[in-house]
C-alpha positions as CSV (number, residue, x, y, z in Angstrom):
1,M,-34.7,14.3,-77.4
2,L,-33.3,11.4,-75.4
3,K,-35.8,9.4,-73.4
4,K,-35.0,8.8,-69.7
5,T,-34.9,5.2,-68.7
6,R,-35.4,3.9,-65.2
7,P,-33.7,0.9,-63.6
8,K,-35.6,-2.3,-63.9
9,N,-36.2,-2.5,-60.1
10,Y,-37.2,1.1,-59.8
11,K,-39.9,1.9,-57.3
12,R,-41.2,5.3,-56.1
13,S,-41.3,6.0,-52.4
14,P,-44.5,7.1,-50.8
15,L,-43.2,10.7,-50.7
16,G,-42.5,10.7,-54.4
17,Q,-38.8,10.3,-54.2
18,P,-37.0,7.4,-55.8
19,S,-36.5,4.6,-53.4
20,D,-32.7,4.6,-54.1
21,W,-32.5,8.0,-52.4
22,R,-33.5,6.5,-49.1
23,E,-30.7,5.5,-46.6
24,P,-29.7,1.9,-47.1
25,R,-31.2,-0.5,-44.5
26,T,-27.7,-1.6,-43.3
27,K,-26.9,2.1,-42.4
28,R,-30.1,2.4,-40.4
29,I,-29.3,-0.9,-38.4
30,R,-25.7,0.1,-37.5
31,P,-26.6,2.6,-34.8
32,L,-28.9,0.1,-33.2
33,L,-26.2,-2.6,-33.2
34,F,-23.7,-0.1,-31.8
35,A,-26.1,0.8,-29.0
36,L,-26.6,-2.9,-28.2
37,L,-22.9,-3.5,-28.0
38,I,-22.0,-0.4,-26.0
39,M,-24.8,-0.8,-23.4
40,P,-23.1,-3.9,-21.7
41,L,-19.8,-2.1,-21.7
42,G,-21.4,1.0,-20.1
43,F,-23.1,-1.2,-17.5
44,L,-19.8,-2.9,-16.6
45,L,-18.0,0.4,-16.3
46,L,-20.8,1.7,-14.1
47,L,-20.6,-1.4,-12.0
48,A,-16.9,-1.0,-11.6
49,C,-17.3,2.6,-10.5
50,L,-19.8,1.4,-7.8
51,L,-17.7,-1.5,-6.6
52,V,-14.3,0.1,-6.6
53,E,-13.4,3.1,-4.4
54,R,-10.5,5.5,-4.2
55,E,-9.9,5.3,-0.5
56,P,-9.3,2.2,1.6
57,L,-11.8,1.3,4.3
58,I,-8.9,-0.1,6.5
59,V,-5.7,1.8,6.2
60,E,-3.5,-0.9,7.8
61,T,-3.7,-3.9,10.0
62,S,-1.8,-4.2,13.3
63,V,1.8,-5.4,13.5
64,P,2.2,-9.2,13.9
65,T,3.5,-10.2,17.4
66,V,4.3,-13.5,19.1
67,D,0.8,-13.4,20.7
68,S,-1.0,-12.8,17.4
69,A,0.9,-15.7,15.7
70,L,0.0,-18.0,18.6
71,R,-3.6,-16.9,18.6
72,A,-3.9,-17.4,14.8
73,R,-2.3,-20.9,14.9
74,N,-4.4,-22.0,17.8
75,L,-7.7,-20.8,16.3
76,A,-6.9,-22.5,12.9
77,R,-6.1,-25.7,14.7
78,V,-9.3,-25.7,16.8
79,V,-11.5,-25.0,13.7
80,L,-9.9,-27.8,11.7
81,D,-10.1,-30.3,14.6
82,T,-13.7,-29.4,15.2
83,L,-14.7,-29.8,11.6
84,N,-12.9,-33.2,11.5
85,D,-14.3,-34.3,14.8
86,R,-16.6,-37.3,14.9
87,R,-18.9,-35.7,17.5
88,E,-22.2,-34.2,16.3
89,T,-21.3,-30.6,17.3
90,A,-18.6,-28.7,19.1
91,S,-18.3,-25.1,20.2
92,I,-15.4,-22.7,19.3
93,T,-14.8,-19.5,21.3
94,A,-12.8,-16.8,19.6
95,S,-12.1,-13.3,20.9
96,E,-11.9,-10.1,18.8
97,D,-8.2,-10.3,19.3
98,D,-8.0,-13.8,18.0
99,L,-9.9,-12.9,14.8
100,N,-7.8,-9.8,14.3
101,A,-4.6,-11.9,14.8
102,V,-5.7,-13.9,11.7
103,M,-6.4,-10.7,9.8
104,T,-2.9,-9.4,10.8
105,L,-1.1,-12.5,9.5
106,V,-3.1,-12.6,6.3
107,G,-2.3,-8.9,5.7
108,R,1.4,-9.6,6.4
109,G,1.4,-12.3,3.7
110,A,-0.9,-10.7,1.1
111,Q,0.4,-7.2,1.2
112,R,-2.6,-5.8,-0.7
113,F,-5.0,-7.0,2.0
114,S,-5.9,-5.3,5.2
115,G,-8.8,-6.1,7.5
116,R,-10.3,-5.7,11.0
117,V,-13.0,-7.3,13.0
118,R,-15.1,-5.7,15.8
119,V,-17.3,-7.7,18.0
120,T,-20.1,-6.2,20.1
121,P,-22.8,-7.9,22.1
122,G,-25.4,-7.6,19.3
123,I,-23.4,-7.6,16.0
124,M,-20.0,-8.5,14.6
125,F,-18.5,-6.1,12.0
126,V,-16.0,-7.2,9.4
127,R,-14.1,-4.6,7.3
128,V,-11.7,-5.6,4.5
129,S,-9.8,-3.5,2.0
130,V,-7.9,-5.0,-1.0
131,R,-5.6,-2.7,-2.9
132,L,-6.1,-3.2,-6.7
133,P,-3.6,-2.5,-9.5
134,I,-3.7,1.1,-10.8
135,N,-6.9,1.7,-12.8
136,L,-9.1,4.5,-14.0
137,V,-12.1,4.1,-11.7
138,G,-10.5,3.5,-8.3
139,L,-7.8,1.8,-6.3
140,Y,-9.5,-0.2,-3.6
141,L,-12.1,-2.9,-3.2
142,N,-13.8,-2.4,0.1
143,L,-16.0,-4.9,1.8
144,R,-18.2,-4.4,4.8
145,G,-20.0,-7.3,6.5
146,E,-22.3,-7.6,9.4
147,L,-23.1,-10.9,11.2
148,L,-25.8,-11.3,13.8
149,P,-26.1,-13.8,16.6
150,D,-28.5,-16.6,15.7
151,E,-29.3,-20.0,17.2
152,R,-30.3,-21.4,13.7
153,G,-27.0,-20.9,11.9
154,L,-25.0,-18.3,10.0
155,N,-26.9,-15.0,9.9
156,I,-25.4,-12.5,7.5
157,N,-27.2,-9.3,8.1
158,L,-25.4,-7.3,5.3
159,V,-22.6,-7.5,2.8
160,K,-21.6,-4.3,1.0
161,I,-18.9,-4.1,-1.7
162,G,-18.1,-0.5,-2.5
163,K,-21.4,1.3,-2.8
164,I,-23.5,-1.8,-3.6
165,G,-25.2,-3.5,-0.7
166,F,-26.4,-7.1,-0.7
167,P,-29.1,-8.0,1.9
168,R,-28.9,-11.2,3.9
169,P,-30.7,-13.6,1.5
170,M,-28.7,-12.4,-1.5
171,A,-25.4,-12.2,0.4
172,L,-25.8,-15.8,1.6
173,W,-26.9,-17.0,-1.8
174,L,-23.9,-15.3,-3.5
175,L,-21.5,-16.8,-0.9
176,K,-22.9,-20.3,-1.3
177,G,-22.9,-20.0,-5.1
178,A,-19.3,-18.8,-5.2
179,L,-18.1,-21.7,-2.9
180,N,-20.1,-24.3,-4.8
181,L,-18.9,-23.1,-8.1
182,G,-15.3,-23.3,-6.9
183,L,-15.4,-26.5,-4.9
184,G,-18.1,-28.3,-6.8
185,N,-20.7,-30.8,-5.7
186,S,-22.3,-28.4,-3.1
187,E,-19.1,-28.4,-1.0
188,G,-19.6,-24.7,-0.2
189,S,-23.1,-25.4,1.1
190,A,-21.7,-28.2,3.3
191,L,-19.0,-25.9,4.8
192,L,-21.4,-23.1,5.5
193,G,-24.0,-25.5,6.8
194,S,-21.6,-26.7,9.4
195,V,-22.3,-23.4,11.3
196,Q,-25.1,-24.4,13.7
197,S,-25.3,-21.2,15.8
198,M,-23.4,-18.1,16.6
199,N,-23.5,-16.1,19.8
200,L,-21.8,-12.8,20.7
201,T,-20.9,-12.2,24.3
202,G,-19.0,-9.0,25.0
203,N,-16.1,-9.0,22.5
204,T,-16.2,-12.8,22.1
205,V,-17.7,-15.0,19.4
206,I,-19.0,-18.5,20.3
207,V,-19.7,-20.6,17.2
208,S,-21.2,-24.1,17.3
209,L,-19.9,-26.2,14.4
210,R,-21.1,-29.5,13.1
211,S,-18.4,-31.9,11.9
212,V,-18.0,-32.1,8.1
213,P,-17.9,-35.7,6.8
214,Q,-14.9,-36.6,4.8
215,L,-13.2,-33.3,5.6
216,K,-9.8,-34.4,4.3
217,E,-11.3,-35.5,1.0
218,R,-13.1,-32.2,0.7
219,L,-9.9,-30.3,1.4
220,K,-8.1,-32.3,-1.3
221,R,-10.8,-31.3,-3.8
222,L,-10.2,-27.7,-2.7
223,Q,-6.5,-28.2,-3.4
224,V,-7.2,-29.5,-6.9
225,F,-9.4,-26.5,-7.6
226,L,-6.8,-24.1,-6.4
227,S,-4.2,-25.9,-8.6
228,K,-6.5,-25.5,-11.6
229,M,-7.0,-21.8,-10.8
230,R,-3.2,-21.4,-10.7
231,D,-2.8,-23.0,-14.1
232,I,-5.5,-20.8,-15.6
233,G,-3.9,-17.7,-14.1
234,Q,-0.6,-18.8,-15.8
235,G,-2.4,-19.2,-19.1
236,G,-2.1,-23.0,-18.8
237,N,1.7,-22.7,-19.2
238,A,3.2,-23.4,-15.7
239,P,7.0,-23.1,-15.6
240,W,7.3,-26.8,-14.8
241,D,5.5,-30.1,-15.6
242,S,5.6,-33.5,-14.0
243,S,7.9,-35.1,-16.6
244,L,10.4,-32.3,-16.4
245,V,10.5,-32.3,-12.6
246,S,10.8,-36.1,-12.6
247,H,13.9,-35.7,-14.8
248,Y,15.6,-33.5,-12.2
249,Y,14.4,-35.7,-9.3
250,A,16.1,-38.7,-10.9
251,R,19.3,-36.7,-11.0
252,L,19.0,-36.0,-7.3
253,L,18.5,-39.7,-6.6
254,E,21.6,-40.6,-8.5
255,T,23.6,-37.9,-6.6
256,G,22.2,-39.2,-3.3
257,Q,23.4,-42.7,-4.0
258,N,27.0,-41.4,-4.2
259,F,26.8,-40.3,-0.6
260,Q,25.4,-43.5,1.0
261,T,28.8,-44.6,2.3
262,V,30.2,-41.2,3.3
263,P,29.2,-38.6,6.0
264,P,26.2,-36.5,5.1
265,P,27.3,-33.7,2.7
266,S,26.4,-30.1,2.4
267,L,23.4,-29.0,0.3
268,A,26.0,-27.5,-2.1
269,A,27.1,-31.0,-3.1
270,Y,23.6,-31.6,-4.5
271,L,23.4,-28.2,-6.3
272,G,26.4,-28.9,-8.5
273,P,25.0,-31.9,-10.4
274,L,21.5,-30.4,-10.4
275,F,22.5,-27.1,-12.0
276,R,24.9,-28.8,-14.3
277,L,22.0,-30.7,-15.8
278,A,19.9,-27.4,-15.9
279,R,22.8,-25.7,-17.7
280,D,23.1,-28.4,-20.3
281,R,19.4,-28.6,-21.0
282,S,19.2,-24.8,-21.3
283,V,21.4,-24.8,-24.3
284,T,18.3,-25.4,-26.4
285,G,15.7,-24.6,-23.8
286,D,14.5,-22.0,-21.3
287,P,16.8,-21.5,-18.3
288,V,14.0,-20.2,-16.1
289,R,11.8,-23.2,-16.9
290,E,14.7,-25.6,-16.2
291,N,15.7,-23.9,-13.0
292,S,12.2,-23.9,-11.7
293,A,11.8,-27.6,-12.3
294,A,15.1,-28.2,-10.7
295,L,14.2,-26.2,-7.6
296,L,10.8,-28.0,-7.3
297,A,12.6,-31.4,-7.5
298,L,15.0,-30.2,-4.8
299,G,12.1,-29.0,-2.6
300,I,10.5,-32.5,-2.8
301,Y,13.7,-34.4,-2.3
302,L,15.5,-32.4,0.4
303,G,12.6,-30.3,1.7
304,D,9.1,-31.7,2.0
305,P,7.3,-34.2,-0.2
306,L,4.2,-32.0,0.2
307,F,5.6,-29.8,-2.6
308,D,4.6,-32.6,-5.0
309,K,0.9,-32.0,-4.0
310,L,1.2,-28.2,-3.7
311,A,2.5,-28.0,-7.3
312,G,-0.1,-30.5,-8.5
313,L,2.7,-32.7,-10.1
314,G,1.7,-36.2,-9.0
315,L,5.1,-37.8,-9.2
316,K,5.1,-41.6,-9.3
317,T,5.0,-43.1,-5.8
318,E,7.9,-45.5,-6.5
319,L,10.0,-42.5,-7.5
320,L,9.3,-40.7,-4.3
321,A,9.9,-43.8,-2.2
322,R,13.5,-44.1,-3.4
323,S,14.6,-41.0,-1.5
324,S,16.6,-42.7,1.3
325,Y,19.9,-40.8,1.5
326,T,18.7,-37.3,2.6
327,Q,19.2,-37.6,6.3
328,G,21.9,-35.4,7.6
329,V,22.2,-33.1,4.6
330,H,23.1,-29.8,6.0
331,L,23.5,-26.1,5.3
332,G,25.6,-23.9,7.5
333,G,26.4,-27.0,9.5
334,R,22.7,-27.6,10.4
335,Q,19.9,-29.6,9.0
336,D,17.2,-27.2,10.0
337,L,18.8,-24.4,8.0
338,R,18.8,-26.7,4.9
339,L,15.0,-27.1,5.4
340,H,14.4,-23.4,5.9
341,F,16.4,-22.5,2.8
342,I,14.8,-25.2,0.5
343,I,11.2,-24.8,1.7
344,S,11.4,-21.0,1.3
345,A,12.8,-21.3,-2.2
346,G,10.0,-23.8,-3.1
347,L,7.3,-21.6,-1.6
348,K,8.7,-18.6,-3.6
349,L,8.0,-20.6,-6.8
350,L,4.4,-21.3,-5.8
351,T,3.5,-18.0,-4.2
352,D,4.8,-14.5,-4.2
353,Q,7.6,-13.2,-2.1
354,G,5.4,-11.4,0.4
355,I,3.6,-14.6,1.3
356,S,6.7,-16.8,1.5
357,A,8.5,-14.2,3.7
358,A,5.5,-14.0,5.9
359,I,5.5,-17.8,6.4
360,G,9.1,-17.6,7.6
361,E,8.2,-14.8,10.0
362,F,5.1,-16.6,11.2
363,K,7.1,-19.7,12.0
364,E,9.7,-17.7,13.9
365,L,7.0,-16.0,15.9
366,L,5.5,-19.3,16.8
367,D,8.9,-20.6,17.9
368,A,9.2,-17.6,20.2
369,G,6.0,-18.7,22.0
370,R,5.7,-21.3,24.8
371,G,7.0,-24.7,23.7
372,G,8.9,-23.3,20.7
373,S,12.6,-23.1,20.2
374,G,12.6,-19.3,20.4
375,F,12.8,-16.6,17.7
376,S,15.9,-17.1,15.5
377,F,17.3,-14.5,13.1
378,V,19.5,-17.4,11.9
379,D,16.4,-19.3,10.7
380,L,15.0,-16.1,9.3
381,A,18.2,-15.5,7.3
382,A,17.9,-19.0,5.8
383,D,14.3,-18.3,4.9
384,R,15.2,-15.0,3.1
385,A,18.2,-16.5,1.4
386,G,16.0,-19.3,0.0
387,I,13.6,-16.7,-1.4
388,R,16.6,-14.8,-2.9
389,F,17.9,-18.0,-4.4
390,A,14.6,-18.7,-6.1
391,E,14.5,-15.1,-7.4
392,A,17.9,-15.6,-9.0
393,A,17.0,-19.0,-10.5
394,A,13.9,-17.5,-12.1
395,D,15.5,-14.2,-13.3
396,P,15.0,-14.1,-17.1
397,N,17.4,-11.2,-17.6
398,G,20.5,-13.2,-17.4
399,G,20.3,-14.2,-13.7
400,A,19.0,-17.7,-14.4
401,R,21.9,-18.6,-16.7
402,R,24.4,-16.9,-14.4
403,L,23.3,-19.0,-11.5
404,Q,23.7,-22.2,-13.7
405,E,27.2,-21.3,-14.6
406,L,28.2,-20.4,-11.0
407,L,26.8,-23.6,-9.5
408,S,27.5,-26.2,-12.2
409,G,31.0,-27.0,-11.0
410,N,31.7,-27.9,-7.4
411,P,30.1,-25.0,-5.5
412,S,30.7,-23.9,-2.0
413,E,28.0,-22.7,0.4
414,Q,29.5,-19.2,0.4
415,L,28.4,-18.7,-3.2
416,F,24.7,-18.7,-2.2
417,F,24.4,-18.7,1.6
418,P,25.4,-15.8,4.0
419,L,27.3,-15.8,7.3
420,V,24.7,-16.4,10.0
421,A,26.6,-17.8,13.0
422,D,26.7,-14.4,14.9
423,L,23.0,-13.6,14.5
424,P,20.7,-13.7,17.6
425,E,18.5,-16.8,18.0
426,N,16.6,-18.9,20.5
427,M,15.0,-15.9,22.0
428,P,11.9,-16.6,24.1
429,K,8.8,-14.5,23.8
430,D,9.6,-12.0,26.6
431,Q,13.2,-11.5,25.4
432,F,12.1,-11.0,21.8
433,E,9.4,-8.5,22.7
434,Q,11.7,-6.6,25.0
435,R,14.5,-6.3,22.5
436,Y,12.6,-5.9,19.2
437,R,9.0,-5.0,20.0
438,G,7.5,-6.8,17.0
439,V,8.3,-7.1,13.3
440,N,7.7,-3.5,12.4
441,S,10.0,-1.9,14.9
442,A,13.1,0.0,13.8
443,T,15.4,-2.4,15.7
444,Y,13.8,-5.5,14.0
445,N,13.9,-3.9,10.5
446,S,17.5,-2.9,11.0
447,M,18.4,-6.5,11.7
448,V,16.5,-7.7,8.7
449,R,18.3,-5.1,6.5
450,E,21.6,-6.4,7.8
451,I,20.6,-10.0,6.8
452,D,19.6,-8.8,3.4
453,R,22.9,-7.0,2.9
454,R,24.8,-10.2,3.7
455,I,22.6,-12.2,1.3
456,D,23.2,-9.6,-1.5
457,R,26.9,-9.9,-1.1
458,C,26.8,-13.6,-2.0
459,P,28.2,-14.1,-5.6
460,A,25.0,-15.9,-6.7
461,Y,23.0,-12.7,-6.2
462,G,25.3,-10.1,-7.4
463,G,23.6,-7.6,-9.8
464,I,20.3,-9.4,-9.7
465,P,17.5,-6.9,-8.8
466,R,15.5,-7.6,-5.7
467,S,11.8,-8.1,-6.4
């Protein structure tokens, strides 16, 4: 009879069964590890369900008008002047209509945003809705805020996001923490600390603000932070860089020197050499990247040097200082239309279409107010054409290369700019309100559609889908 042999490391379990019959230790640990991993995910999902809602708190904001544009501009100007004032403190008075004018213009630019403010003698209510991309748990991020009058500073009574409420101490702590994290060096605390008191009288808010030292420097740091956030959002791969934009800027300088002894040329005279260079470099490169850099250089050279800062490029000062042959360059026979076109195209690269279009509308609404040149559909057409031009230049589905080929010769304005001479302009506030009743009226939108049809008929935009 054969004798049974046991493994060398054989041990009998307390129940009398061989120990190799028990479940291995690793198998017993796996459920625990799985539970530890799944719990944070479950918590995040629950948090998302509590924060996000399926219905908006605010359905829509009111329609922008000349009055709302003027109110928003004046309020922003007063706030910045007060924060930058050398005096110890100063008071700002804003009505409920003033605050809602700001909400209206923000909503016009950021089309996912809507908000309203209601001011009562004892409390100010703020309601905001942000439409999120389609997801499984909800579509809207709703925020409810309540501010109380206080002689000691900012008094946040309640902040509620979705179904989660944050009482005053936590709400203020979160707000300060978020601003300090973004701005660095306790800048957020300094800005919030500038609020010395807030009083509510009827539907009017009276805020006492203390000036903020080195406000310009603080705003510059904010700009740097926003530029970093932009680069992170693009995965660190912005469609342009300083050296590339400098290359196109140098081409514009060369082109400008050719016009120093002749009458100021059309913008089209600059686009030919610029897009010829972009076409040549795109043979072995990315046409969208090249066109974007070319447009940013154009925005700095023939638009506004501020684009250098907005894009975070930091071009060399001596390079920028050489721009001396830009006076008189025109589009549609006018210098102001050249600025409208180029600045709108540059803003399109740095923002989305809704915001850049809203900037154009905002400017026209301001012009319709007292002291402005009046509302102009001609200017608005130049704004929208500039946006369309930037869309075509950045179209990866053949539009970018098509634009290069079209403009690389000796282009005429008719290739990229519509007929605008017959459009209404220089309308004062009363006339604009009487004829168009705001920017959401059927009459106004009919005129905008006609402008877009004219732009679409330009050869530069044929067949390129509107975003």
